C-alpha positions as CSV (number, residue, x, y, z in Angstrom):
1,X,86.6,64.8,114.8
2,X,88.7,67.7,113.5
3,X,92.1,68.5,114.8
4,X,92.5,70.7,117.9
5,X,93.9,74.1,117.1
6,X,95.7,76.6,119.3
7,X,95.9,80.3,118.5
8,X,98.4,82.4,120.4
9,X,97.8,86.2,120.9
10,X,94.2,85.1,120.2
11,X,92.7,88.4,121.3
12,X,94.9,90.3,118.7
13,X,94.1,91.7,115.3
14,X,94.7,88.5,113.3
15,X,94.5,85.9,116.0
16,X,90.9,86.7,116.9
17,X,89.9,86.5,113.2
18,X,91.7,83.2,112.7
19,X,90.1,81.8,115.8
20,X,86.5,82.7,114.8
21,X,87.1,81.5,111.2
22,X,88.3,78.1,112.4
23,X,85.3,77.8,114.8
24,X,83.1,78.6,111.8
25,X,84.7,75.7,109.9
26,X,84.0,73.3,112.8
27,X,87.4,73.1,114.5
28,X,87.8,72.9,118.2
29,X,89.8,76.1,118.9
30,X,91.8,77.1,122.0
31,X,93.0,80.7,122.3
32,X,95.9,81.7,124.5
33,X,95.4,85.3,125.8
34,X,97.4,87.4,128.2
35,X,94.4,88.9,130.1
36,X,90.9,87.8,130.8
37,X,89.2,90.9,129.6
38,X,86.3,91.9,127.3
39,X,88.2,90.5,124.3
40,X,88.6,87.2,126.0
41,X,84.9,87.2,126.8
42,X,84.1,87.9,123.1
43,X,86.2,84.9,122.1
44,X,84.4,82.6,124.6
45,X,81.1,83.9,123.2
46,X,82.3,82.9,119.7
47,X,83.0,79.3,120.9
48,X,86.7,79.5,121.6
49,X,88.2,77.8,124.6
50,X,90.1,80.6,126.3
51,X,93.4,79.9,128.2
52,X,94.9,82.8,130.1
53,X,98.6,82.6,130.3
54,X,102.1,83.9,129.5
55,X,103.8,83.1,126.2
56,X,107.1,83.1,128.0
57,X,106.0,80.7,130.8
58,X,106.7,77.0,129.9
59,X,103.9,75.9,132.3
60,X,101.3,78.0,130.5
61,X,102.6,76.9,127.1
62,X,102.5,73.2,127.9
63,X,99.0,73.6,129.3
64,X,97.7,75.5,126.3
65,X,99.3,73.0,123.8
66,X,98.0,69.9,125.5
67,X,96.3,67.8,122.8
68,X,96.9,70.3,120.0
69,X,97.7,69.2,116.5
70,X,97.6,72.6,114.6
71,X,98.7,76.0,115.8
72,X,98.9,79.6,114.6
73,X,101.7,81.4,116.5
74,X,101.4,85.1,116.3
75,X,104.2,86.6,118.4
76,X,103.8,90.0,120.0
77,X,105.8,93.0,118.7
78,X,108.4,93.3,121.4
79,X,112.1,92.9,122.2
80,X,111.6,89.3,123.5
81,X,110.6,88.0,120.1
82,X,113.3,85.3,119.6
83,X,112.9,84.0,123.2
84,X,109.2,83.7,122.7
85,X,109.4,82.1,119.3
86,X,112.0,79.6,120.5
87,X,110.2,78.5,123.6
88,X,107.0,78.1,121.7
89,X,108.7,75.9,119.1
90,X,110.2,73.7,121.8
91,X,106.8,73.4,123.6
92,X,105.0,72.7,120.3
93,X,107.5,70.0,119.4
94,X,107.2,68.3,122.9
95,X,103.4,68.4,122.6
96,X,103.4,66.6,119.2
97,X,102.0,69.5,117.2
98,X,101.9,68.6,113.5
99,X,101.7,72.0,111.8
100,X,102.5,75.5,112.9
101,X,101.5,78.6,110.9
102,X,104.1,81.2,111.9
103,X,103.4,84.9,111.7
104,X,106.5,86.6,110.4
105,X,107.0,89.5,108.0
106,X,107.9,90.3,104.4
107,X,111.3,91.8,105.0
108,X,113.4,89.6,107.4
109,X,117.0,88.7,106.5
110,X,120.2,88.1,108.5
111,X,121.8,91.5,107.8
112,X,118.8,93.8,108.6
113,X,119.5,96.8,110.9
114,X,116.2,96.0,112.7
115,X,116.9,93.7,115.6
116,X,113.3,92.4,115.3
117,X,113.7,91.5,111.6
118,X,116.9,89.6,112.2
119,X,115.1,87.7,115.0
120,X,112.2,86.9,112.6
121,X,114.8,85.5,110.2
122,X,116.3,83.3,112.9
123,X,112.9,82.1,114.0
124,X,111.8,81.3,110.4
125,X,114.8,79.1,109.9
126,X,114.6,77.5,113.3
127,X,110.9,76.5,112.8
128,X,111.9,74.8,109.5
129,X,114.2,72.5,111.5
130,X,111.6,71.2,114.1
131,X,109.7,68.0,113.9
132,X,106.5,69.8,113.0
133,X,105.8,71.3,109.6
134,X,105.6,75.1,109.2
135,X,103.6,77.5,107.1
136,X,105.0,81.0,106.9
137,X,102.5,83.9,107.1
138,X,104.5,86.9,106.0
139,X,102.5,90.0,105.2
140,X,104.2,93.4,104.6
141,X,102.9,96.7,106.0
142,X,99.4,96.1,107.3
143,X,96.4,98.3,106.4
144,X,95.9,99.3,110.1
145,X,99.3,101.0,110.2
146,X,98.0,103.8,108.1
147,X,95.4,104.7,110.8
148,X,97.8,105.3,113.7
149,X,97.2,109.0,113.5
150,X,93.4,108.5,113.3
151,X,92.4,111.6,115.4
152,X,94.1,113.9,113.1
153,X,92.5,112.2,110.1
154,X,89.0,112.4,111.5
155,X,89.2,115.9,113.0
156,X,91.7,117.8,110.8
157,X,91.6,115.9,107.5
158,X,95.3,115.2,107.8
159,X,97.2,112.0,107.3
160,X,100.9,112.4,108.3
161,X,103.2,109.5,107.8
162,X,106.9,109.0,107.0
163,X,106.2,107.0,103.8
164,X,107.0,109.4,101.1
165,X,105.2,108.3,97.9
166,X,106.0,104.6,98.6
167,X,103.8,101.9,97.0
168,X,102.2,99.2,99.1
169,X,99.3,96.8,98.8
170,X,98.2,96.9,102.4
171,X,96.3,93.8,103.6
172,X,93.5,94.0,106.2
173,X,94.1,92.2,109.5
174,X,90.9,90.3,108.7
175,X,92.3,88.9,105.5
176,X,95.6,87.9,107.2
177,X,93.7,86.1,109.9
178,X,91.5,84.3,107.4
179,X,94.6,83.2,105.4
180,X,96.2,81.8,108.6
181,X,93.0,79.9,109.3
182,X,92.5,78.7,105.8
183,X,96.1,77.4,105.5
184,X,95.8,75.5,108.8
185,X,92.5,74.0,107.6
186,X,94.1,72.7,104.5
187,X,97.8,72.2,105.5
188,X,98.7,69.7,102.8
189,X,98.5,72.5,100.2
190,X,100.5,75.1,102.2
191,X,103.2,73.3,104.3
192,X,106.5,74.9,103.5
193,X,104.9,77.8,101.6
194,X,105.5,81.4,102.3
195,X,102.1,83.1,102.1
196,X,102.2,86.9,101.7
197,X,98.7,88.3,102.0
198,X,98.3,91.7,100.3
199,X,95.5,94.0,99.2
200,X,94.4,93.8,95.6
201,X,96.2,97.0,94.4
202,X,99.4,99.0,95.0
203,X,98.5,102.4,96.5
204,X,100.4,105.5,97.5
205,X,99.8,107.1,100.9
206,X,98.0,109.9,99.0
207,X,95.6,107.3,97.6
208,X,95.1,105.9,101.1
209,X,94.2,109.4,102.3
210,X,91.6,109.6,99.5
211,X,90.0,106.4,100.6
212,X,89.8,107.8,104.2
213,X,88.2,110.9,102.8
214,X,85.6,108.9,100.9
215,X,84.8,107.0,104.1
216,X,84.5,110.2,106.1
217,X,82.7,112.2,103.5
218,X,85.4,115.0,103.6
219,X,88.8,115.6,102.1
220,X,91.8,114.0,103.8
221,X,95.2,115.2,102.7
222,X,98.5,113.2,103.0
223,X,101.6,114.9,104.3
224,X,104.9,113.1,104.0
225,X,106.7,113.8,107.3
226,X,110.3,113.3,108.4
227,X,111.6,110.5,110.6
228,X,112.1,113.0,113.4
229,X,108.5,114.1,113.2
230,X,107.4,110.5,113.1
231,X,109.4,109.8,116.3
232,X,108.0,112.8,118.1
233,X,104.4,111.8,117.2
234,X,104.8,108.1,118.1
235,X,106.4,109.0,121.4
236,X,103.6,111.5,122.2
237,X,101.0,108.8,121.4
238,X,102.7,106.4,123.9
239,X,104.1,103.8,121.5
240,X,107.0,101.8,123.0
241,X,110.4,103.1,121.9
242,X,111.4,99.6,120.8
243,X,108.5,99.5,118.3
244,X,109.4,103.0,117.0
245,X,113.0,102.0,116.5
246,X,112.0,99.1,114.3
247,X,109.2,100.7,112.3
248,X,111.5,103.5,111.1
249,X,113.4,101.0,109.1
250,X,110.2,99.6,107.6
251,X,109.0,103.1,106.6
252,X,112.3,103.7,104.9
253,X,111.9,100.3,103.0
254,X,108.4,101.2,101.9
255,X,109.6,104.6,100.6
256,X,112.2,102.7,98.5
257,X,110.0,100.0,97.0
258,X,110.6,97.0,99.3
259,X,106.8,96.4,99.6
260,X,106.1,97.0,95.9
261,X,104.2,93.8,95.0
262,X,100.8,92.2,94.9
263,X,100.0,88.5,95.6
264,X,96.9,86.4,95.0
265,X,97.3,84.5,98.3
266,X,94.2,85.9,100.0
267,X,91.9,84.6,97.2
268,X,93.9,81.4,96.7
269,X,93.6,80.4,100.4
270,X,90.2,81.9,101.3
271,X,88.4,81.8,97.9
272,X,87.4,85.5,98.5
273,X,89.2,88.5,96.9
274,X,91.1,90.6,99.4
275,X,89.7,93.8,100.9
276,X,90.6,97.0,99.0
277,X,91.6,100.1,100.9
278,X,88.2,101.7,100.6
279,X,86.8,98.7,102.5
280,X,89.6,98.9,105.1
281,X,89.1,102.6,105.6
282,X,85.4,102.4,106.1
283,X,85.7,99.5,108.5
284,X,88.5,100.9,110.6
285,X,87.1,104.5,110.8
286,X,83.8,103.1,111.9
287,X,85.5,100.9,114.6
288,X,88.9,102.3,115.6
289,X,89.4,99.5,118.1
290,X,90.3,97.4,115.0
291,X,93.4,99.6,114.8
292,X,94.3,99.4,118.5
293,X,92.2,98.2,121.4
294,X,92.3,101.7,123.0
295,X,92.0,103.7,119.8
296,X,89.1,106.2,119.7
297,X,88.1,109.0,117.4
298,X,87.9,111.3,120.4
299,X,86.8,114.9,120.2
300,X,88.3,117.7,118.2
301,X,89.6,119.2,121.4
302,X,91.3,116.0,122.4
303,X,92.9,115.8,118.9
304,X,94.1,119.4,119.3
305,X,95.6,118.5,122.7
306,X,97.4,115.6,121.1
307,X,98.8,117.8,118.3
308,X,100.2,120.2,121.0
309,X,101.7,117.2,122.9
310,X,103.4,116.0,119.7
311,X,104.8,119.5,119.0
312,X,106.3,119.7,122.5
313,X,107.6,116.1,122.7
314,X,111.3,115.9,122.0
315,X,112.6,113.5,119.4
316,X,115.4,111.1,120.3
317,X,118.3,109.5,118.5
318,X,117.1,105.9,118.1
319,X,120.5,104.6,117.3
320,X,121.9,106.0,120.5
321,X,118.9,104.6,122.4
322,X,119.4,101.1,121.0
323,X,123.1,101.2,122.0
324,X,122.1,101.7,125.6
325,X,120.1,98.4,125.5
326,X,121.5,94.8,125.5
327,X,120.3,94.3,121.9
328,X,122.5,92.3,119.5
329,X,123.3,95.2,117.2
330,X,125.4,94.9,114.0
331,X,127.4,97.5,112.1
332,X,126.5,98.5,108.5
333,X,123.3,96.6,108.3
334,X,121.3,96.4,105.1
335,X,117.6,97.2,104.9
336,X,115.6,94.9,102.6
337,X,115.7,97.5,99.8
338,X,119.5,97.5,100.0
339,X,120.0,93.8,100.1
340,X,120.3,92.1,96.6
341,X,119.9,88.6,98.0
342,X,116.7,89.6,99.7
343,X,115.5,91.3,96.6
344,X,116.1,88.1,94.5
345,X,114.0,86.0,96.9
346,X,111.3,88.6,97.1
347,X,111.0,88.7,93.3
348,X,110.2,84.9,93.5
349,X,107.6,85.6,96.2
350,X,109.8,83.8,98.8
351,X,111.3,84.5,102.2
352,X,115.0,84.8,102.8
353,X,115.8,81.3,104.2
354,X,118.7,79.0,104.6
355,X,118.4,75.7,102.7
356,X,116.9,73.0,104.9
357,X,119.7,70.4,105.8
358,X,119.1,66.8,104.7
359,X,118.0,64.3,107.4
360,X,121.1,63.2,109.2
361,X,121.8,59.5,110.1
362,X,122.6,58.9,113.8
363,X,126.2,58.2,114.7
364,X,127.0,54.6,115.1
365,X,127.3,53.6,118.8
366,X,130.3,51.5,119.8
367,X,129.4,48.0,120.7
């Protein structure tokens, strides 16, 4: 009998792929989802045991982790990241989980101006100090992020992003999910590793636009926009301000070479070469729900209305906005491209991590 696996955020981009891949490999898979909707139904139809619950509720976590030996924890992109990561680690340890594959990112370090990346760094280090073993899954900028302005791409042939001419080897969500599944299926080879799934080639945003054009059969042009324009567009499209405030830092890092690297981890773990961006573009333009559950091509009129809404939506000062929250902000933070210590670890293909302390002998008790 193969080990019981739990996938959190199992209806998400990578969790759903990992769940299906592990079912295909013959594992009993349980998926924790927030809502019992059509995506949960699709998981059930694929052979996944679906548990509906809240990642922040200890009762739901203990119920989902009952009898689990292997887990893929994929935290949601929100301001409660560290709370969620910590409570999952405690619940997994209590349940006797043996190995956790933890979704993180390529750029966390302790001095990052992004609250989320500092919390990723804390979580990465905390997980290495639990009784279970950990495998770090740390992709950079995903392929789906290039499609967030999909209506303008489809109807106006325009890809507008704040990425300058920055190089990236964007992985598909499908490849990232398969890497997580493959690592859990063969944990002895990957425990303690930092796996960074990437696409096969570094590309510029202009080359991403060309791939989209080939998929659509029409020309798509890339326009490098300012951070202010990006904030206006993201707000008009309804993205949470917390996410916008974090992503602006990652866009700056991409413009300055922080994601400039290609790994062979997809092929190493899955035995299959990673998807190139032509493949990603064709797949995501054919099925926009792979970008976001409510993403649609829509009509040209709807795209024009969105463009008008973007033009009339005010930008905001995200630094000021963050200062009005109870976030643990720091002064003079360093993005990954500004941090020499992070750069030295990245060149070795590693995460920024503290050394794991040696096992400590218990204190002698008085007789």
